[in-house]
SERO-4910 file (N, C-alpha, C, O; in steps of 0.05 Angstrom, whole numbers):
BEGIN
 pado doro    nc1    nc2    nc3   cac1   cac2   cac3    cc1    cc2    cc3    oc1    oc2    oc3
  Met    A    390   -265    247    356   -263    237    339   -239    257    344   -231    280
  Ala    A    320   -231    238    308   -203    246    280   -208    252    269   -224    236
  Ile    A    265   -201    271    237   -209    273    221   -186    265    224   -164    274
  Tyr    A    205   -192    247    181   -171    236    162   -168    240    149   -188    235
  Leu    A    145   -144    253    117   -147    256    103   -135    230    111   -113    222
  Ile    A     83   -147    215     67   -133    198     41   -130    201     25   -148    205
  Thr    A     36   -107    199     10   -101    206     -6   -102    181      4    -89    163
  Gly    A    -29   -114    174    -49   -119    153    -32   -147    134    -31   -149    109
  Val    A    -24   -162    150    -11   -185    136    -24   -199    118    -14   -213    100
  Ala    A    -57   -194    125    -62   -214     99    -73   -196     74    -81   -206     53
  Gly    A    -72   -164     78    -70   -156     57    -54   -161     33    -34   -175     35
  Phe    A    -59   -150      7    -40   -161    -18    -11   -151    -20      7   -160    -35
  Ile    A     -9   -122      4     22   -117      2     30   -130     24     52   -142     24
  Gly    A     13   -131     46     21   -145     78     32   -170     73     51   -178     87
  Ser    A     19   -187     51     22   -218     47     47   -215     23     59   -236     19
  Ala    A     53   -200     12     83   -200    -10    107   -186      6    129   -186     -5
  Leu    A    104   -175     33    119   -168     54    127   -196     69    150   -206     73
  Ala    A    111   -203     74    116   -236     92    127   -249     74    149   -259     80
  Arg    A    118   -255     48    133   -273     33    165   -266     31    182   -283     35
  Ala    A    172   -243     25    200   -236     23    216   -240     44    239   -248     42
  Met    A    201   -234     74    221   -234     89    222   -260     94    243   -265    105
  Leu    A    208   -281     92    206   -304    101    238   -321     75    253   -339     83
  Glu    A    238   -314     59    256   -320     33    282   -301     43    301   -304     29
  Arg    A    285   -286     60    317   -278     72    317   -288     98    334   -280    115
  Gly    A    302   -303    102    308   -321    125    292   -309    151    286   -325    169
  Asp    A    287   -287    153    271   -279    173    252   -284    190    237   -300    180
  Gln    A    245   -277    214    224   -285    226    193   -275    220    193   -252    228
  Val    A    177   -277    214    152   -264    217    127   -263    232    117   -285    236
  Arg    A    115   -242    241     96   -245    253     79   -220    247     86   -196    245
  Gly    A     51   -231    246     29   -215    230      4   -208    248     -7   -223    264
  Leu    A     -4   -183    243    -34   -179    254    -53   -166    238    -47   -146    225
  Asp    A    -74   -175    239    -87   -169    220   -120   -175    236   -122   -195    250
  Asn    A   -142   -158    232   -173   -167    237   -193   -180    216   -216   -186    220
  Phe    A   -176   -184    193   -194   -192    169   -212   -185    163   -229   -201    154
  Ser    A   -215   -155    166   -238   -141    154   -232   -132    123   -248   -136    105
  Thr    A   -209   -119    119   -211   -126     82   -182   -148     73   -179   -157     51
  Gly    A   -163   -153     99   -149   -177     86   -160   -202     90   -173   -208    110
  Arg    A   -153   -224     62   -160   -240     61   -143   -267     68   -120   -268     60
  Arg    A   -155   -288     82   -137   -307     93   -121   -328     77   -103   -342     86
  Glu    A   -137   -329     45   -126   -343     27    -97   -325     10    -84   -334     -9
  Asn    A    -93   -301     23    -70   -291     18    -46   -303     29    -23   -300     20
  Leu    A    -54   -318     52    -30   -330     70    -34   -357     68    -21   -368     86
  Ala    A    -46   -373     55    -50   -404     56    -31   -412     54    -25   -428     72
  Gln    A    -13   -409     35     15   -421     34     37   -413     50     58   -427     51
  Ile    A     33   -392     62     57   -393     84     47   -383    116     60   -370    133
  Gln    A     16   -397    118      2   -394    140     29   -410    159     45   -395    170
  Ser    A     34   -442    161     48   -454    183     75   -432    186     83   -432    209
  Arg    A     89   -417    171    113   -406    177    114   -378    191    134   -368    201
  Ile    A     89   -368    190     88   -346    204     72   -344    226     54   -359    228
  Asp    A     77   -321    250     64   -320    270     37   -299    270     42   -275    271
  Val    A      7   -309    268    -12   -291    255    -27   -285    279    -35   -304    292
  Arg    A    -32   -259    287    -47   -256    310    -71   -243    294    -68   -228    275
  Glu    A    -98   -252    307   -122   -242    297   -126   -222    315   -130   -226    339
  Ala    A   -125   -200    306   -130   -176    327   -129   -148    312   -115   -144    293
  Asp    A   -145   -128    325   -152    -99    314   -130    -84    335   -125    -86    359
  Leu    A   -120    -68    313    -99    -46    322   -117    -27    343   -105    -11    357
  Leu    A   -139    -28    346   -158    -10    362   -153    -24    392   -156    -10    412
  Asp    A   -144    -50    395   -142    -64    421   -116    -58    430    -98    -69    417
  Leu    A   -108    -43    450    -80    -33    453    -64    -55    465    -40    -58    461
  Asn    A    -79    -71    481    -68    -96    494    -53   -115    466    -29   -118    461
  Ala    A    -79   -124    453    -64   -139    433    -42   -132    416    -23   -146    408
  Val    A    -45   -106    412    -15    -91    392      5    -97    406     23   -109    397
  Arg    A      6    -86    442     28    -92    450     44   -117    452     68   -120    449
  Glu    A     21   -137    459     35   -169    457     47   -177    432     65   -194    429
  Ala    A     32   -160    409     49   -169    379     80   -156    380    100   -169    377
  Cys    A     77   -129    384     99   -123    391    126   -126    403    148   -122    394
  Arg    A    116   -137    429    140   -153    446    159   -172    430    151   -192    418
  Gly    A    191   -161    431    208   -177    416    213   -175    390    227   -191    377
  Val    A    199   -151    379    200   -150    350    227   -133    346    241   -128    365
  Asp    A    234   -126    326    255   -111    312    240    -91    303    237    -69    314
  Tyr    A    229    -98    277    223    -76    258    190    -85    259    181   -107    261
  Val    A    176    -59    257    144    -61    246    142    -52    215    153    -32    207
  Leu    A    130    -66    202    126    -58    175     90    -50    175     75    -68    168
  His    A     80    -26    182     56    -20    181     42    -12    160     45     10    149
  Gln    A     26    -30    155      6    -34    125    -17    -30    139    -34    -16    129
  Ala    A    -19    -37    156    -61    -41    161    -72     -9    156    -63     13    163
  Ala    A    -95    -16    141   -106      9    139   -135      0    124   -139    -23    116
  Ile    A   -157     23    120   -176     13    108   -174     32     80   -182     56     82
  Pro    A   -166     22     59   -148     32     40   -164     46     21   -155     45     -1
  Ser    A   -189     62     25   -205     64      8   -220     93      7   -240     96     21
  Val    A   -207    119    -16   -222    141    -19   -246    141    -15   -255    156      2
  Pro    A   -263    123    -30   -294    130    -27   -310    117      0   -331    124     10
  Arg    A   -290     97      7   -305     94     38   -304    113     58   -322    121     72
  Ser    A   -275    121     58   -274    145     76   -291    164     79   -296    177    100
  Val    A   -305    168     49   -325    199     40   -348    183     53   -350    192     76
  Lys    A   -363    166     51   -380    152     64   -384    148     89   -407    149     99
  Asp    A   -361    143    105   -351    139    132   -330    153    141   -308    143    138
  Pro    A   -330    174    152   -304    191    158   -299    184    186   -276    189    193
  Leu    A   -313    176    201   -307    167    229   -297    141    228   -283    135    248
  Glu    A   -300    123    209   -286     96    211   -258     96    207   -240     84    220
  Ser    A   -256    120    177   -232    122    172   -217    123    191   -201    106    199
  Asn    A   -223    147    200   -205    165    220   -208    136    242   -188    122    238
  Arg    A   -218    129    254   -213    101    278   -186     88    269   -164     94    280
  Ala    A   -188     70    246   -178     52    236   -145     62    220   -128     44    219
  Asn    A   -139     84    209   -129     99    201   -107    113    219    -82    112    217
  Val    A   -123    128    239   -109    142    256   -101    130    290    -80    125    302
  Asp    A   -130    129    297   -124    115    316   -106     88    323    -92     81    342
  Gly    A   -113     78    299   -102     47    308    -65     59    302    -46     51    317
  Thr    A    -62     73    286    -31     87    286    -15     87    313      4     77    323
  Val    A    -40    109    320    -23    115    351    -16     98    370      4    100    384
  Asn    A    -39     74    370    -36     49    381    -12     37    381      2     33    401
  Leu    A     -6     29    354     18     19    345     42     28    352     61     13    357
  Leu    A     43     57    352     68     77    357     76     67    388     97     57    396
  Val    A     52     74    401     50     69    436     69     43    437     93     43    444
  Ala    A     53     22    429     66     -9    438     90     -3    424    111     -5    438
  Ala    A     93      4    399    127     -4    391    147     11    403    169      1    408
  Arg    A    140     38    410    156     53    430    159     40    456    182     41    464
  Asp    A    141     28    473    140     18    497    159    -11    495    171    -23    512
  Ala    A    157    -17    467    168    -55    466    201    -48    457    215    -68    451
  Lys    A    216    -16    455    237    -19    445    246    -23    417    270    -21    413
  Val    A    224    -29    394    225    -34    371    244    -19    356    244      6    360
  Lys    A    264    -31    337    286     -9    325    271      8    307    276     33    308
  Arg    A    257      2    293    240     24    270    218      9    257    219    -14    249
  Val    A    195     27    256    170     33    249    173     34    217    189     51    209
  Thr    A    161     19    196    159     30    169    131     33    161    116     14    162
  Tyr    A    123     60    151     99     61    152     90     63    123    105     74    107
  Ala    A     64     50    112     53     54     92     35     83     87     11     83     91
  Ala    A     46    100     79     30    127     76     27    121     44     33    103     28
  Ser    A     11    149     44      0    149     12      3    171     -2      6    191     12
  Ser    A      4    173    -26     12    192    -48    -16    215    -40    -16    240    -41
  Ser    A    -29    206    -35    -61    218    -32    -62    246    -18    -77    265    -18
  Ala    A    -34    239     -4    -32    269      6    -28    296      0    -33    317     14
  Tyr    A    -18    293    -25    -11    313    -46    -30    322    -55    -28    344    -65
  Gly    A    -55    312    -54    -83    318    -64    -84    324    -96    -76    308   -113
  Asp    A    -95    352   -104    -95    354   -128    -76    376   -135    -74    372   -159
  Thr    A    -65    390   -131    -47    408   -134    -28    398   -167    -20    377   -178
  Pro    A    -29    417   -171    -30    421   -206      7    406   -211     14    390   -228
  Thr    A     23    417   -191     51    414   -195     61    384   -196     58    368   -177
  Leu    A     72    377   -219     76    349   -231    110    353   -227    121    374   -225
  Pro    A    122    329   -227    116    306   -208    116    319   -181    124    342   -179
  Lys    A    105    303   -155     96    299   -130    126    298   -118    142    280   -124
  His    A    133    321    -99    165    318    -86    156    327    -57    141    345    -49
  Glu    A    173    307    -46    164    309     -4    165    338      4    158    339     28
  Glu    A    171    359     -6    175    384      3    152    398      1    150    418     16
  Met    A    129    391    -19    112    401    -28     91    411      1     96    399     22
  Ile    A     73    428      1     52    430     21     37    412     11     30    415    -12
  Pro    A     29    389     28      6    372     32    -23    387     23    -27    410     30
  Asn    A    -38    374     11    -65    381      8    -85    359     -4    -92    354    -27
  Pro    A    -90    348     22   -106    331     17   -136    329     17   -148    343     33
  Ile    A   -152    314     -1   -174    318     -7   -195    305      7   -213    319     16
  Ser    A   -197    279     12   -213    262     28   -206    256     55   -185    266     63
  Pro    A   -219    242     72   -220    236     90   -197    215     97   -183    215    117
  Tyr    A   -195    196     74   -174    180     78   -146    187     74   -129    173     83
  Ala    A   -140    214     58   -116    228     57   -114    244     79    -92    242     90
  Val    A   -125    256     87   -123    272    118   -114    246    136    -92    247    148
  Ala    A   -129    225    138   -121    206    156    -86    197    161    -72    195    181
  Lys    A    -81    193    135    -58    182    129    -40    199    131    -21    190    143
  Leu    A    -38    229    119    -24    240    124    -21    251    163      0    259    174
  Ala    A    -39    249    171    -42    255    200    -20    232    216     -3    236    234
  Ser    A    -28    205    202     -9    181    217     18    197    208     30    207    227
  Glu    A     31    202    181     48    212    176     59    228    198     80    221    209
  His    A     48    245    203     59    271    232     57    249    257     78    247    269
  Tyr    A     42    236    264     45    221    280     67    206    285     74    200    308
  Met    A     84    195    257    110    178    255    132    194    270    150    188    285
  Ala    A    123    220    258    154    234    259    157    245    287    177    241    300
  Ser    A    136    259    296    128    263    323    140    246    344    149    256    364
  Phe    A    140    213    338    151    198    353    180    187    351    193    173    366
  Trp    A    185    198    330    222    201    326    223    225    346    236    218    366
  Arg    A    215    248    347    227    270    355    223    274    381    237    287    396
  Cys    A    203    263    386    194    268    423    200    240    440    202    241    465
  Tyr    A    204    217    425    214    191    435    235    181    433    248    174    452
  Gly    A    244    178    399    268    166    398    261    146    379    276    130    368
  Leu    A    242    147    377    231    116    361    240    121    330    230    141    320
  Glu    A    254    109    319    251    108    290    231    102    277    216     83    281
  Thr    A    230    123    257    199    116    238    211    126    211    231    140    208
  Val    A    193    115    190    198    119    164    175    121    150    159    102    152
  Ser    A    170    140    135    141    137    119    145    133     91    166    142     81
  Leu    A    126    121     74    129    116     52    107    123     38     84    114     41
  Arg    A    115    144     20     80    145      5     86    134    -24    103    139    -41
  Tyr    A     57    112    -22     53     96    -40     37    114    -55     20    130    -48
  Phe    A     48    105    -86     32    115   -110     23     89   -122     38     71   -131
  Asn    A     -7     88   -119    -23     70   -129     -8     39   -134      9     37   -152
  Ile    A    -13     17   -117      9      0   -112    -12    -23   -134    -36    -19   -137
  Phe    A     -1    -40   -144    -17    -59   -148     -4    -83   -155     20    -84   -159
  Gly    A    -19   -104   -158     -1   -130   -164    -23   -160   -154    -47   -159   -149
  Pro    A     -9   -181   -154    -19   -209   -150    -33   -209   -119    -21   -197   -101
  Arg    A    -55   -220   -114    -77   -222    -92    -91   -195    -81   -104   -195    -60
  Gln    A    -87   -170    -98    -96   -148    -94   -132   -155    -97   -139   -171   -115
  Asp    A   -146   -147    -85   -175   -163    -80   -201   -146    -93   -215   -129    -82
  Pro    A   -204   -161   -125   -220   -147   -146   -248   -148   -134   -264   -136   -147
  Thr    A   -257   -160   -113   -288   -161   -109   -297   -132    -95   -317   -119    -96
  Ser    A   -279   -130    -86   -288   -106    -61   -295    -73    -82   -278    -62    -96
  Pro    A   -322    -64    -77   -327    -42    -87   -303    -13    -89   -301      6   -104
  Tyr    A   -286    -24    -66   -266     -2    -62   -241     -5    -74   -224     12    -72
  Ser    A   -235    -34    -91   -216    -43    -97   -194    -26   -113   -197     -1   -115
  Gly    A   -175    -38   -122   -157    -12   -141   -169    -22   -173   -179    -44   -180
  Val    A   -165     -1   -187   -178     -4   -218   -156    -21   -225   -163    -32   -246
  Leu    A   -138    -29   -221   -131    -44   -242   -138    -81   -235   -140    -96   -255
  Ala    A   -139    -90   -214   -154   -104   -201   -176   -116   -213   -180   -139   -221
  Lys    A   -192    -91   -211   -218    -96   -225   -224   -103   -263   -240   -115   -277
  Phe    A   -196    -84   -267   -201    -87   -291   -193   -113   -313   -203   -120   -335
  Ile    A   -170   -122   -294   -157   -144   -304   -178   -170   -300   -188   -184   -317
  Thr    A   -182   -171   -270   -209   -189   -268   -235   -191   -293   -239   -212   -306
  Leu    A   -249   -172   -295   -269   -166   -312   -262   -177   -341   -276   -194   -352
  Met    A   -238   -165   -354   -233   -171   -379   -219   -196   -382   -216   -202   -406
  Leu    A   -208   -214   -364   -206   -235   -365   -235   -254   -372   -236   -274   -387
  Gln    A   -254   -244   -359   -278   -262   -357   -292   -245   -378   -316   -244   -373
  Gly    A   -285   -233   -400   -296   -218   -420   -316   -194   -415   -328   -181   -432
  Glu    A   -315   -191   -396   -336   -173   -384   -330   -142   -385   -306   -137   -391
  Gln    A   -349   -116   -381   -331    -96   -387   -337    -81   -371   -357    -74   -359
  Pro    A   -301    -72   -372   -302    -51   -341   -309    -21   -353   -314    -12   -375
  Thr    A   -306     -8   -324   -325     20   -324   -295     41   -322   -274     33   -312
  Ile    A   -297     59   -329   -279     79   -323   -291     97   -311   -313    101   -322
  Phe    A   -287    115   -289   -304    138   -282   -282    160   -281   -259    162   -273
  Gly    A   -303    178   -294   -290    196   -314   -283    198   -341   -291    182   -358
  Asp    A   -272    213   -345   -261    210   -374   -242    192   -387   -242    184   -411
  Gly    A   -220    185   -362   -200    169   -371   -178    188   -377   -158    175   -383
  Ala    A   -174    213   -378   -154    221   -381   -134    225   -355   -111    234   -355
  Gln    A   -149    217   -334   -137    215   -307   -111    200   -314   -107    187   -334
  Ser    A    -88    207   -287    -60    187   -297    -55    180   -279    -66    193   -261
  Arg    A    -42    163   -272    -31    146   -246     -3    139   -255      5    134   -278
  Asp    A     14    141   -230     43    133   -225     36     98   -218     44     93   -195
  Phe    A     27     81   -227     22     53   -223     48     42   -214     69     47   -226
  Thr    A     48     29   -195     77     19   -183     67    -14   -176     49    -22   -161
  Tyr    A     84    -26   -192     79    -56   -181     89    -60   -148    107    -48   -137
  Val    A     72    -82   -137     86    -84   -112    110    -95   -106    117    -90    -83
  Asp    A    125   -109   -120    146   -115   -114    167    -90   -108    187    -94    -94
  Asn    A    162    -64   -119    177    -49   -119    166    -33    -85    184    -23    -71
  Ala    A    149    -34    -79    146    -28    -53    162    -45    -30    177    -38    -12
  Val    A    153    -69    -39    171    -93    -20    202    -81    -17    213    -76      4
  Lys    A    211    -77    -40    243    -67    -40    244    -41    -19    261    -35     -2
  Ala    A    217    -26    -29    224      0    -15    224      0     23    239     15     36
  Asn    A    201    -22     36    208    -30     52    228    -33     68    236    -21     88
  Leu    A    237    -57     54    265    -70     62    295    -53     63    315    -59     75
  Leu    A    290    -27     43    306     -4     49    308     13     68    327     27     74
  Ala    A    277     11     81    274     36     93    279     25    121    289     41    137
  Cys    A    274      0    132    282    -11    157    315    -13    163    326    -19    185
  His    A    328     -7    139    361     -8    145    381     11    138    406      9    138
  Ala    A    367     30    131    381     57    114    386     69    147    374     65    168
  Pro    A    410     86    138    419    101    167    405    118    175    394    135    160
  Ala    A    402    118    203    374    131    210    381    161    206    362    175    197
  Ala    A    413    178    213    402    199    200    397    210    178    395    234    174
  Glu    A    395    192    164    382    201    141    357    196    127    350    207    106
  Val    A    343    177    143    316    172    142    294    174    167    271    172    160
  Ala    A    300    178    191    285    178    211    268    198    210    277    220    204
  Gly    A    241    194    215    227    210    215    216    228    191    202    248    194
  Arg    A    222    220    171    230    230    145    195    216    128    177    203    139
  Val    A    196    227    100    174    214     86    188    213     54    201    230     41
  Phe    A    181    193     51    193    189     17    179    174     -5    169    152     -2
  Asn    A    180    186    -23    156    168    -43    169    143    -58    191    143    -68
  Val    A    149    119    -60    152     99    -70    130     94   -102    106     92   -100
  Ala    A    145     93   -126    123    100   -147    149     88   -163    169     78   -153
  Thr    A    142     94   -197    163     89   -213    169    116   -228    190    119   -240
  Gly    A    152    136   -227    174    159   -238    156    157   -260    160    177   -273
  Thr    A    138    144   -270    127    144   -295     94    153   -293     86    158   -270
  Arg    A     81    155   -308     49    157   -308     33    150   -335     42    153   -358
  Ile    A      8    141   -328     -3    131   -349    -35    137   -347    -50    131   -328
  Asp    A    -42    149   -367    -78    152   -365    -92    126   -363    -81    105   -369
  Leu    A   -118    130   -354   -136    104   -357   -140     96   -381   -142     72   -384
  Asn    A   -143    110   -402   -150    103   -424   -126     91   -443   -132     74   -460
  Glu    A   -105     97   -439    -83     77   -444    -78     61   -430    -72     42   -444
  Thr    A    -76     54   -403    -78     34   -394    -97      2   -396    -91    -21   -391
  Phe    A   -126     18   -408   -141     -2   -416   -133     -7   -442   -141    -30   -450
  Arg    A   -121      6   -459   -113     -7   -484    -86    -27   -477    -83    -50   -487
  Val    A    -73    -19   -466    -51    -38   -455    -60    -67   -444    -49    -89   -448
  Leu    A    -83    -62   -428    -99    -90   -414   -109   -101   -438   -111   -126   -435
  Lys    A   -117    -93   -461   -130   -106   -481   -110   -120   -493   -118   -143   -500
  Lys    A    -89   -115   -498    -61   -129   -512    -60   -151   -493    -65   -174   -501
  Ile    A    -56   -146   -473    -51   -166   -444    -67   -190   -446    -61   -213   -449
  Thr    A    -89   -179   -442   -107   -198   -433   -128   -217   -455   -140   -238   -451
  Gly    A   -126   -200   -483   -135   -214   -499   -172   -199   -502   -188   -204   -521
  Tyr    A   -176   -185   -485   -204   -176   -493   -212   -159   -509   -200   -137   -506
  Thr    A   -231   -159   -530   -236   -157   -548   -262   -132   -549   -268   -121   -570
  Gly    A   -274   -128   -526   -299   -108   -524   -285    -83   -514   -261    -82   -514
  Asp    A   -301    -58   -505   -299    -27   -503   -300    -25   -477   -311    -41   -462
  Val    A   -288     -3   -469   -299      5   -439   -319     24   -435   -319     44   -449
  Lys    A   -340     20   -415   -354     44   -412   -340     63   -388   -320     57   -375
  Tyr    A   -356     89   -387   -347    110   -378   -371    118   -360   -393    119   -371
  Gly    A   -366    124   -329   -380    135   -312   -381    152   -305   -367    166   -320
  Pro    A   -396    173   -278   -390    194   -264   -367    191   -252   -364    170   -239
  Glu    A   -343    211   -252   -324    216   -233   -329    215   -199   -349    227   -191
  Arg    A   -319    207   -187   -320    197   -158   -307    217   -140   -283    222   -142
  Ala    A   -318    226   -126   -314    248   -100   -284    239    -88   -281    216    -80
  Gly    A   -266    255    -86   -238    258    -68   -227    239    -91   -211    223    -83
  Asp    A   -233    239   -112   -203    231   -124   -182    251   -142   -189    274   -148
  Val    A   -163    242   -148   -139    251   -159   -145    260   -182   -163    246   -191
  Lys    A   -138    277   -198   -134    278   -224   -104    266   -237   -105    255   -258
  His    A    -86    268   -226    -62    265   -235    -40    258   -216    -34    274   -198
  Ser    A    -27    234   -219     -1    229   -197     21    223   -206     25    200   -215
  Leu    A     36    237   -205     71    221   -216     91    234   -193     91    258   -187
  Ala    A    107    217   -182    122    212   -165    152    228   -178    160    222   -201
  Asp    A    168    250   -158    195    258   -157    209    237   -135    208    239   -110
  Leu    A    224    213   -153    240    203   -134    273    206   -124    289    192   -111
  Ser    A    272    226   -134    309    237   -125    308    232    -97    326    216    -91
  Arg    A    294    241    -74    298    244    -53    303    210    -40    322    205    -24
  Ser    A    284    189    -49    282    161    -45    309    154    -58    324    141    -42
  Gln    A    319    159    -84    348    149    -92    363    155    -73    377    137    -63
  Arg    A    363    183    -65    385    189    -49    388    179    -16    409    174     -4
  His    A    367    179     -8    374    172     24    366    137     28    377    124     46
  Leu    A    348    126     10    340    105     10    359     86     -6    364     63      0
  Gly    A    365     97    -24    381     77    -52    359     61    -63    362     36    -65
  Tyr    A    335     73    -71    318     67    -81    307     79   -109    300    103   -114
  Thr    A    308     55   -130    294     47   -149    281     24   -161    288      1   -156
  Pro    A    262     31   -175    235     17   -192    252     -8   -202    271     -3   -217
  Thr    A    247    -35   -195    257    -58   -211    238    -70   -230    244    -86   -248
  Val    A    210    -58   -222    192    -69   -241    175    -48   -254    159    -36   -240
  Gln    A    178    -43   -281    157    -22   -293    129    -29   -300    121    -52   -298
  Phe    A    116    -11   -307     89    -10   -308     84    -38   -328     75    -58   -318
  Glu    A     91    -36   -356     77    -65   -356     86    -87   -359     74   -105   -371
  Glu    A    113    -88   -347    121   -119   -337    106   -120   -317     93   -141   -317
  Gly    A    100   -104   -296     80   -110   -272     53   -118   -286     39   -135   -274
  Leu    A     46   -110   -306     16   -111   -310     20   -141   -319     11   -157   -303
  Arg    A     29   -149   -336     38   -180   -348     41   -197   -327     30   -219   -329
  Arg    A     56   -190   -303     58   -210   -285     34   -213   -263     28   -234   -251
  Thr    A     20   -185   -259     -2   -190   -254    -27   -202   -268    -42   -217   -256
  Val    A    -32   -195   -297    -49   -213   -306    -46   -236   -306    -67   -249   -304
  Glu    A    -20   -250   -307    -10   -278   -308    -29   -291   -287    -49   -305   -290
  Trp    A    -14   -281   -260    -29   -289   -229    -61   -295   -229    -73   -314   -218
  Tyr    A    -74   -272   -245   -100   -273   -234   -110   -297   -262   -130   -312   -257
  Arg    A   -100   -300   -282   -104   -320   -301    -99   -343   -291   -115   -360   -299
  Glu    A    -81   -351   -274    -76   -374   -258   -101   -377   -246   -118   -393   -255
  Gln    A   -104   -362   -225   -127   -368   -215   -157   -369   -220   -177   -376   -206
  Glu    A   -154   -360   -247   -179   -369   -259   -181   -398   -265   -203   -411   -264
  Ala    A   -159   -408   -271   -160   -437   -290   -151   -460   -257   -145   -484   -258
  Ser    A   -151   -446   -236   -148   -462   -215   -175   -482   -204   -197   -471   -201
  Pro    A   -171   -513   -198   -194   -527   -195   -209   -512   -169   -234   -511   -167
  Ala    A   -191   -499   -148   -207   -481   -127   -226   -462   -135   -248   -459   -124
  His    A   -216   -446   -156   -230   -429   -162   -252   -432   -174   -266   -412   -180
***
């Protein structure tokens, strides 16, 4: 039985990871300052995990959280391009300074491996598709710069201190428990909740922008593989986590209409600063070294996500 520390455990990806670790019979310790994480994401498993309410900028709290831990799954971040454009200092503190604190604490605690939630935003808006890990990064937003900087910190702690690290570049992760109420939340969470309520969603731009939308169970699988793959193949390296397919937002809206039963139209707004036009992942490195292949494709992931939000709408608590 291993002990996993999950930072950002109350986020939708962090809480999905916690559930998966508990199902495997592992012990889970969670760290979250609840600035973007939601307590209700942990309600059903709260009694089975050790949750520490603390900020990654509090080095002493992070050291305490890392004590006795085997693996760290570092999901905590302010995960928003628009928010980073609005406040680059806050984005850098949370997403870079917090990561360095965690790495120092993990190194000193002799943690076996740190797996990091990196971001496909590091690729920027280069026209080459699909995006592969050998490409020169070209981040546009302060968020993307901060996530890329943390990747480099991960690699440097492997090279300088021998702390095993793996960075997973997530491509537009979606699924149950993603917060649709935040102005910075993912497009699918917003679309689904609005359309289930019969309200009109907004596409920013012309809707031709495409994404490699990736259901959260695929990210969970990638994290598990990254923890246990041979160090010689993965330590200090970066891997894409996606489905290897892309769909534009106009088509996404049409698929969601079919699943949700929404009968209205979509409206269009101005493009948002820092947004990338297209994303599509090359998965060959992840397949070769992690053994990763996506198990849930886009439309099936959408159906599962819509079903979860539908249940939330129908629940007495809601």
